[in-house]
C-alpha positions as CSV (number, residue, x, y, z in Angstrom):
1,M,112.9,79.2,63.4
2,S,111.8,76.5,65.6
3,A,113.0,78.5,68.5
4,L,110.7,81.4,67.8
5,R,107.7,79.0,67.5
6,K,108.3,77.9,71.2
7,V,108.5,81.5,72.3
8,G,105.5,82.5,70.7
9,P,103.1,80.6,73.0
10,L,105.3,81.5,76.1
11,V,104.8,85.0,75.3
12,A,101.0,84.7,74.5
13,I,100.6,82.8,78.0
14,A,102.9,85.6,79.9
15,G,100.7,88.2,78.2
16,A,97.4,86.6,79.5
17,V,98.8,86.3,82.9
18,V,99.8,89.9,83.2
19,G,96.7,91.3,81.8
20,G,94.6,88.9,84.1
21,L,96.9,90.4,87.2
22,A,96.0,94.0,85.7
23,V,92.2,93.2,86.0
24,A,92.4,91.6,89.2
25,L,94.5,94.6,90.7
26,T,92.1,97.2,89.3
27,R,89.0,95.5,90.8
28,T,90.8,95.2,94.1
29,D,91.8,98.8,94.0
30,R,88.2,99.8,92.9
31,A,86.9,97.7,95.9
32,T,89.4,99.0,98.4
33,M,88.6,103.1,97.3
34,A,85.0,102.2,97.8
35,R,85.3,100.8,101.2
36,W,87.8,103.6,102.1
37,A,85.3,106.1,100.6
38,S,82.4,104.7,102.8
39,N,84.4,104.9,106.3
40,P,82.8,107.7,108.6
41,D,85.4,110.6,109.2
42,P,86.5,110.3,112.6
43,L,87.0,114.1,113.0
44,G,83.7,114.8,111.5
45,G,85.3,117.2,108.9
46,I,87.3,119.3,111.6
47,I,90.6,120.1,110.4
48,P,93.1,118.7,113.1
49,A,94.9,121.4,115.3
50,F,97.1,121.0,118.1
51,D,96.1,122.8,121.4
52,D,97.2,126.5,122.0
53,G,100.3,126.4,124.7
54,E,103.7,127.7,125.5
55,V,105.3,128.1,122.1
56,R,109.1,128.1,122.0
57,G,111.6,128.2,119.2
58,I,114.5,126.1,120.3
59,T,117.9,127.2,118.3
60,V,119.9,124.4,117.9
61,D,123.8,123.9,116.9
62,D,123.4,124.5,113.2
63,G,121.0,127.6,113.5
64,A,118.0,125.8,112.7
65,S,114.9,127.1,115.0
66,I,113.0,124.1,116.2
67,N,109.4,124.9,117.1
68,T,107.7,123.2,119.9
69,V,104.4,123.8,121.6
70,T,103.7,122.6,125.2
71,A,100.2,122.3,126.4
72,G,98.7,120.6,129.6
73,R,100.2,119.6,132.8
74,G,101.2,116.4,134.3
75,P,103.7,113.7,133.2
76,T,105.5,114.6,129.7
77,I,104.8,113.4,126.5
78,I,106.8,114.4,123.6
79,V,105.2,113.7,120.2
80,V,107.3,113.9,117.0
81,H,105.4,114.1,113.6
82,G,106.3,112.3,110.3
83,L,107.3,113.5,106.9
84,T,105.4,116.4,105.8
85,G,103.8,116.7,109.0
86,T,103.2,119.3,111.7
87,R,102.2,119.6,115.3
88,H,98.8,119.5,114.2
89,D,98.9,116.1,113.3
90,W,98.8,115.1,117.0
91,G,95.8,117.4,117.6
92,P,93.1,114.8,118.6
93,I,95.6,112.5,120.4
94,G,97.1,115.5,122.0
95,R,93.7,116.7,123.2
96,R,92.9,113.3,124.8
97,L,96.2,113.1,126.5
98,I,95.9,116.6,127.8
99,D,92.3,115.6,129.2
100,H,94.0,112.6,130.6
101,G,96.3,114.8,132.8
102,F,99.6,115.1,130.7
103,E,101.7,117.7,129.6
104,V,102.3,117.1,126.0
105,I,105.2,118.9,123.9
106,A,104.8,118.8,120.2
107,V,107.9,119.1,118.1
108,E,107.9,120.2,114.6
109,Q,111.0,119.0,112.8
110,R,113.4,121.0,110.9
111,G,111.9,122.6,107.8
112,H,107.9,121.4,108.8
113,G,105.5,123.7,110.3
114,D,107.1,127.0,112.1
115,S,110.6,125.3,112.2
116,T,113.3,126.4,110.1
117,V,115.8,124.2,108.1
118,G,119.4,125.2,109.2
119,R,122.8,124.8,107.7
120,D,122.9,121.3,108.1
121,G,119.7,120.4,105.9
122,F,117.8,117.2,106.4
123,S,119.1,113.8,107.8
124,I,117.6,111.4,110.2
125,P,121.0,111.8,112.4
126,R,120.5,115.7,112.2
127,Q,116.9,115.1,113.3
128,G,117.9,113.0,116.2
129,R,120.3,115.8,117.4
130,D,117.7,118.3,117.1
131,L,115.8,116.0,119.3
132,A,118.2,115.8,121.9
133,Q,118.8,119.6,122.0
134,V,115.3,120.3,122.2
135,I,114.9,117.9,125.1
136,E,118.0,119.5,127.0
137,A,116.8,123.1,126.3
138,L,113.4,122.6,127.6
139,E,115.1,120.6,130.5
140,V,112.6,117.8,130.3
141,D,112.7,115.0,132.8
142,N,110.9,111.6,132.7
143,A,109.3,112.0,129.3
144,V,107.9,109.3,127.0
145,V,109.1,110.1,123.5
146,V,106.6,109.5,120.8
147,G,107.4,109.3,117.3
148,H,105.3,108.6,114.0
149,S,107.1,107.3,110.8
150,M,110.0,110.2,110.2
151,G,109.4,111.1,114.1
152,G,110.0,107.5,115.1
153,M,113.1,107.4,113.0
154,A,114.3,110.7,114.7
155,A,113.3,109.0,118.2
156,M,115.3,106.0,117.5
157,T,118.2,108.0,116.6
158,L,117.9,110.0,119.7
159,A,118.0,106.6,121.3
160,V,121.0,105.3,119.8
161,D,123.2,108.6,119.3
162,H,122.3,110.6,122.5
163,P,122.2,107.5,125.2
164,R,123.0,109.9,128.2
165,I,120.1,112.3,127.3
166,V,117.8,109.4,127.0
167,R,119.2,107.6,130.3
168,D,118.9,111.1,132.2
169,R,115.6,112.5,130.9
170,V,113.4,110.1,128.9
171,I,111.6,106.9,130.6
172,G,109.8,105.4,127.5
173,L,109.7,105.5,123.6
174,A,106.9,104.9,121.6
175,L,107.0,104.4,117.9
176,I,104.3,104.4,115.3
177,A,104.2,103.1,111.9
178,T,108.1,103.6,111.5
179,R,111.4,101.6,110.8
180,P,115.1,102.1,111.3
181,A,116.2,104.9,109.0
182,A,119.5,102.9,108.1
183,N,120.7,99.5,108.3
184,D,123.6,100.4,110.9
185,L,120.7,101.5,113.4
186,R,119.9,97.6,113.7
187,T,123.1,96.6,114.9
188,R,124.2,99.5,117.3
189,V,123.3,99.4,121.1
190,A,121.5,102.5,122.4
191,L,122.3,102.0,126.2
């Protein structure tokens, strides 16, 4: 019985602490949402859209058709979107790059946008292979590959699993808000 008497105050203290944290988090969430709602829309309400350009569907080795759109002229930048995205996510950035004299190739990953899934389904290694096959099919040289989130994971996998393509056709890799897709990518050497 004395053990229960000792636990009771601890439970009350723990409950008070958890309750206080819940109130603090709720206030923080409300303040964050209020700041977020007051931020101006950088696109002024315009829905992002990637420029019209040359559309190509690249059929990869498992039958998936990977949609690409190439716009602009100049040094090549390949952009790869994140999970649930499409080429249109790159619209505002693509427009600026094109205006500054770059060719921009937007790659829609399997099962996204106008790309199909294929027999292998979804995996980061598969998306790295897709990217390698797209780069070869488009005969890209001296490109910078830019990957956002899942697109960054595909780009890292490209570098790790397809070093010849990277060595021969890619001069740079830019990663935005991403991380290695699997622990083994952290320990493998790409080139």
